[in-house]
N, C-alpha and C positions, 0 to 999 in steps of 0.2 A: 877246711869250707871248698866246696865246688866254686869256680870261676865264676859260674852266672850268680849264684847265691851271693857271693862278693858284689858282683856288678848292680844288682839290684839295692844290698843295704848300703852301698856307696850312692846310688841314687838317690837312694830314701834318703839318708842323711845329707846328701850335697841340695836336696829343695825342700827338705820339710823342717822348718824350726817350731817350737812348741815356745811361747808365751805366757807363763804361768803368774798368777798374783803373787808373791811374796807375802807371808802373812804375817811375819814376824822377825825382824833382822838376826841375821845369824851372828853367832858370840865368835865362831871361827868358821869362815869361807871355804877350810880346806878340809872340812870334818867329813863332807859326802863324799868327795874323792880318797882320801885315809879309809874310809869307813868301807870304802867300795871294794879299794884294793886289800885291803886284812879281811872281810868276808870271803872274799874270792880265794887269797889265798891260805885260808883257814889259820889267821894269825892274831892271838892277843891283843887289844889295844890298852892303852890309860888313858884317862881322858878325865877330865871336869864337869862333873853336872851339875847344871843351878837351877834350883827349884826357888818360889818364894818363900818357904817356910825356912830351908837349911843354907839358904846361900850354895858357894860353891861346895861338891865335894868329891875328892877324888877318888875313882873307881876303875878297877880292870873287870874287864869284858870281852867274851868271846861274840864278837858279831855273828851273828848266822845267817841275817837276811836283814836289806832296806828295804821299805815300804815308803811310797809317796801314797798320803790318804788326806782327801779333803783341805788340801793347799798344803802341808807339811810334810816332811819328811821324819821316818821315824828308824832306829836301827833296833831289831831284835835281838837278843842273846843269852848267853849265862854269865851274870852279875857274880864275879867273886866275893863283892863286900856281902852282899845280901845273901848268896850264897843260894841264886835261884834265877829263872828265869825271870826278866824283863824287857820291856820297851821301854826307848829313850827318844824324845823328839831330839831331830839336829838343830833346830835353832836354842836348843837350852846345852849343848855341849859343847866345850873349849878345850884347847890345849891336848889335841888329839894325837898319839905318837905309837905306832907299832912295835910292841915288844916282841922280845926274839922266843918267845913261848908259841907254841902250835897248839892246835886243838883238832877236835873230831865234831863235825857238826851230826847231830841225829840222823839216822836213815829216816828221810821223807818228810821234814820238819818243812813246813811251809809257814816264812816269814809273817804273809799277809794274814792269814787263816788263826796266827798265834795274837799277832795285832788286834783283829777285829776281837777274839776272844777275851782279849786284855783290856781292852775299852769298856768291851759289856759290862765286866766284871767290877769297874772302878764306880759306875755309875757317874752322877752329875751332883755337884753341887745346888745347882738353880734349877729350879722347875720351871720349866717354860711351856707356853700353849700358844700353836700357830694355827689361825683358819688358812685353809688351803682353798681358794675357789677353784676346785676342783671333783673330779669323781674320787670315788675308792680304788680302783681298778690303777688309775694315772698316777693317784697318791702313793700307791704300794710299788710302782714300777720304778718310780725315781727314789724310794726310800728303801727301794731291795738291798742296797750296798749296807743296809745298819736295820738286822730284824727287828732291834728292839723297837725300833721308830716306828715300822709297820702295827706292833702290836699298839701302839697306841692312838692309832688312827679311830676317831669317833664319827660316826655319820650325823650330820645336822642340817636342816632344810637349805642353811645359808651355805654349805660346802663341808669338807672334812676338817675335824679338830684333831689336830696333832697335838698331843700331851708326850712331853717327854724331859728328859733332865741333861743338861751341859755343865762342864767345868768353868766355861767361858762364855760370856755374852756374846763374843766376838765370831 
């Protein structure tokens, strides 16, 4: 890294702080750090994933990348239990351990794109409607991170009605 770039990065690091709301307490405060190291080193991890329906399930995952989206961290990668690509919320993960198995990330893999597609395919379990007191263009610009939301915009006399689904009212 050129010295000038190092100086600029250090300057940003020394003077900038991001304080984000924490949606849910993490089960394992070291999960983000361990998964970041594993994704960078292309090293498989063992972890326990907790769901409301099944409790904790041990999994072996090749972590291809991490994404921060809408107040939550996600890891995307190949799940050996399911033999398929999956995304996992970090606040539902515990007991992350580096394993002695290397993997190759698919060329041109984009963790954010994969997460967006997988979230859209899940759909939500709760239908919600929100009245937005704004115009269609402003609403579409703010909701552009989630294409399926922009499709659910309906013009009304008193604003824009957003019809969508969610898996959590939070």
